[in-house]
N, C-alpha and C positions, 0 to 999 in steps of 0.2 A: 503494500500499500504506498502511495507518495506522502512523503513528511508535510504534515501540515503547516501553511505559513502562517506567522502572526507578523502584525505591524505595530508598533510601538511608537505612538506619538508623544513626543514630549520636550519642554522648552529646554531641559538639562539632560546632558547625558557625557559621557566619558570623553574628556580627562575630569570632568567637573564630577563633585563624589556625592552622588545620591543613591537611595536604595534601588532607583529602577537600573541601574547597573549590574547588580546580583540577581535583579528578575530577569533579564536577558540571558545572562549567562546561564542561570539555572533552568530555564525554558530550554535553552538551546542542548544543553547536556543531557535532557530528556528525550531529544532526538528532533526537536520541531526547529523549521528554519524562521529563525528570527532575524528582521529588519529593524531598523530606528528612523523615524523623521522627526529630526531635532533643528537646530540652529548652531552657528558656530560657536564654541565655548567662550563664555565672557565672565562665567561667575567664579569667585565672588568680588573680584576687583575691579568689575566694570569694565575691563579693555580685553582685546583679542589674547587668547592664551599663546605662548611661544608654538611655535612651528604650525601655525595655521594661519591662512589667509584668509580674510573676510571677503570672499567672492561670493556673488548672486546666490549660486547653487554649487556645489562640489559632492562627492563621496569617498568615503573612506572606508576602512573596517577597523575592528576592534575584535579581535580573539573568533574571528571566522563570523561575525555579524555585520552585515551592511549596514553602513549609515548614510544616511539622507541629509546633507547639510544645508541649509538655507541663510542669509546672510544676517546679521546680528546688529542692532542698535548698540554702541558702546558710549561709555561716560556717563549710565543712566545714574549712578550713584549720587551724582552731584545736582542731577534734571529732573524734576518730576515731567518734564514734557518728554525729556529723551526717555523716561522709563516708560510712560505710555506708550510712546512712538516705537519702542522696543517690542510692547506685545501686540500692537496691531501690525508690525512688521512681521512677525511669525504666522499671527493669523493670515494673514493674506498670500504671504510666500509660500508659507508650509500647504495653503489650503490648494495652490496651484499644483505643487507638488503630487499631494495625495491623491488628488483625481487623476494625474497621469498616473501612478503608481497602483494605486488603491484597489483595481479589482482584480490582481492576482492573489491577494490575501485571502484565508479563511476567517481569522478573527482580526480586530482591530482593538488595541488595549490603549486609552489615555492615562497618562500619569500625571493628574490634575493636582499640581504642588503649586502653580503660581497662578495667575490670572484665567481664569473662564475663558478667556478669548483664544488660550493655546488649545485648548480643545476643539475648536472648529475643522481643522484639518481631519478629526479623527471622525467627528459625526454626520459630516458632508458623505462619507463613506456609506452610513447607515441610510441617508435619503436618497443619495444617489445609486447605490450598488448593492442596497439591501444588506448590507455586512453586520454582523454581530460587533456590537461595540459596548465595551466594557470600561468604565470609568473609575479609575481609584482616588477619588475625592479626599485632597490634604489641605483644603483650603474652601472654607463656603462663600459663595458669592448669594445674594448680595453682600451681607454682613461685612465682609473682609474690605470693601470698597469703602464703606463708610467709616470701618475701623482706622483707615489710613488716610483721614481727615475730610473726604468728601462729604458736604451736607447732603442730610437726606430730605431733598424737595423732590416736589410731586412729579415733575417730569423726569428729573432722573431716576427717580424711583420706579415709574411706568418701563422707560426704557429698559432699566436692568432687569426687572421683573420679566419682561417680554424677552428679553436675551436668553437667562437664565432657562426659561419654559421650553424655548427652541432648543438649547444646547441637551437638554433633559431629556426632551420628548424624543429627540433623535438618537439616544443611547439606550442600549439593550436591558444593562441592569448595573448594579453599582456596588462599588467597596469603600467603606468610610474608615478614616485612621482614628476617629474618635467615636466612642457613643453618643457623644452630645449631637454630632452632625445628623444623624438619623432624621432626628424631629427637625431640623432644619432643613431637610432635602424634600422629604415628603410629600410639601404644600406643592412641590413644582411639578412633582411626576403623577402617573398613571396609576391605581393602587395595585396593578397586577405587575407590576415591575419589584424587584428583589433589590434591597439592600441589606449589606451583609457586612458586619464589624469587622473588621481588618485592621489591626495596627502595626505600626512600623517596629521593626524590631533592633536589636542594637547594632551599633556598627560593631566590624570585627575587630576586637582587641588583642594586642601581642601582649601575651602576659607575662612571656621571658624578659620585659625590658626592665631595667633596673631604676627605681623609683627615683625620680627628680629631686633634686636639694633646692628647696626654695627660701630657704634660709639657714645659715649655720647655727642658729639656734633653736632651741627645742618649742614650737609654737605651735598652738592649732589652726589648722589652714583652712581657710574657705575659699574655694574654686570655681569661678565661674569661666565657661568654655562656650566659645561660640560666636555668631553673628553679634557685632556691636551696633545697634541701631536705636532708637528712641523707642521703641514697642519692647524693648528689653527691658525696661523699667530699672537699669542700672544707678540712674541718678539716686532712687530713692534708697536704694542697697547702701550705696554709697554715704548717703546723708546718715541713717541709721548706723551703719559701722561707725561713722566719726563721731556720734554722739554715745559711743561705748564710754563708760566710765574708763579712768586712768588705768585702775588696777586689772581692767580685762584688755584694754588697748596694748598692753605689754606683752600679753598672752598669744595674741591672735595675728593673723596677716590676711589681708584679702587678695587674693589672686585673681587678675581677669585677664585670661588669654582668648585671642582672637583679634578681628580687627572690624572695621566699618565704620558706617557713615557718622556715626556719632561720638568716636572714639576721641576726637579732638577736646569737644565738650565735656567729657568725664574727665579730661586730664586739667583741662583747667578748674572743673569743679573741684577735683584734689588740691592742686596748687593754690587757688583762692583761698581755702579754708585750711590750707596746712596741716590735711588729715593726713594721720599717721599710719604706717604699715597696710599702705594699700600700693600693690605694685602691677602695673601692665606689661604684661611678658609678649604682645605680638601675638601675630598669627602663627602657628606652629601646626608641622604636618600631620595629618589625620591619622597615619599608620603609627604615629609616635606617643599620640593622647596617652595611652595606657599609663605611662610613668608619669603624668603628671597625677591622673585622677587617684592613681593609687598611693602618690604621696600627700592625697588630703583627707583632710580629716571630715569635711562635709562638701557636698558637691551642691553647686545653685542651679536651680532652674527658676526664670522668672518672665512675666510680661505683664504690661499694663493692664489696668483693669477696664477692660472694652468688652461687651458682651459677646464679642465675637471668639476673644480669646478664652473665654471661658469654656467655649466647647473644644478649643484646639490644646492636644497633647504633642509639645513638640517632640521630635524624632531624639533629642538628648536624653528624654526622661528614660527611655528603654537602655539607652547607652550608659548613663550612670547607676541603672539596677544591675546591668550587667559585669560594671567595675566593682560592684560591691560593697561600694561607699554610702554612707547615710546620705540622705538627701533633705535641702531645706529647699523648699518648695513656695516662692513669694509669687504667688498664682493662684488665681480663682478658676473653681468649675472641676471638669474632668482630670485635669491633670493632678491637682489637689486631692480630689477623691483617691486617685491609685495611691500617693503615699499615705494619705490618713488610714485607707480602708486596709491597705498592705502591712502597715506599721514599717515604714520604710523610713522615719525622718521626720520633720516637723514641718509645720506649713504658718503662713502668715498672710495677712491681705495685702496685695500689692499698693494699695494707697494709703497704708498706714505706716508711717515712718517709727511710729512707738511701735507698734507690733511686731513689725520687721527688726528692731531692736531687742525686744524680749525674745525673740525667735533666736538671734545670736546668742543671747546670755544663757538662754535653757541648751542650746548647743554645747558650749562652752563646759557648763556645769553635766552635763550628759556622763554617766558612769560606764566603766568597759561591758557590765552585762549588759544594758541597752544596747550599746554599739555590735555586740554579738546579735543581738535579735535582730537588728537593723539587716545585717549581712545575711543573716539565714535566710529570712524573708525575700530578699533581693535575688538569692540564688534559686529559690523555689519558682519566682516569677517566669525568671529569663528561661527555667526549663519548661515551661507550662504554655503561658498565655502569649509569650512574644516570642517563642521559638521560630526562627527564621525559615527552616524548612517547610514547617507548619503553614506558614501564611503563604508563602510563595506557592506552595501546592493546592492554597484552598482560593487564591486569585486566579490559576489556570482553571481550578474545578468551573467556578465562575464564568469564566471566559468563553468556556465550552459549551454553555446550556446552550 
């Protein structure tokens, strides 16, 4: 029997580091022909990756997977106009390529991690060629549009709702990375379409790495790792940390690992207030992150207090859990529920500096018995709900229905 063909539509793919890389390789290893439609790689710096030309259309391969690439807009980290242009460029150019190549595929899989406009090249194949299209939703529209600063006006709301209904109507079924997404997706789809909760799994961690030395002194280390933007709520974390009493400040260190559009503002915040023991380490290679996690006493996940983010479980949550380190969750909703319900660490409301400060103090005063309990619970979750192989298999089953 001829091998079934899958086309993955995604704004991000190798060498960019996203879960879709592992999905593509996993399905290929199972005997499927897997191709990818994406754009030229620019994440996370907003500029073209080395060894790539920003041509209008090109084709390359990654471990036997054909990759069809279209031109990407660069410089979007500093410009909201360029960010919008980036989304619409992929929608139009990707749609042109998908309609040209899409007829040959048996299944279409949309990795919906950014703007929903990026899924148009996938759903057009349902509309024109009646292909099975599965979307794995990582970011819910129109909620996320409003969360990033667009005002909820009547005309914009009408246009966004219409667009979301159009995309979901021309999809066959859905997976969602957060349980809270289900109630936000349901109003836009027909009742007979399946929505399945399939969360992200942890990044691969090289547990053989020697722990990093954050400081020569014996301190309790709090570590945030990831993209540094406004929505990560690091302003409030830094302010709360800076308000710790001097007896605690001497014992602790806040480590911020990563890069992003809000980094300079945070540096200025620390310098202006002369906050102590807050260190910015810059961006580090993903395959080396375990040495920073293992050297940390608590790992921080945080997002600002917006309705959409109460439904969001950042992928780093699963990675933190796999690292078997206690978590301090400065976030509302599903992510906080995972931490509380499974006893993995402590939580605080993101808009309350006093509550964040209390959470820091609670972490500092945690005894070894509690730490061991957090670690044991993390290991159990990694082996069950957040198991990579199980999730990849379940996505494939959904795609083939």
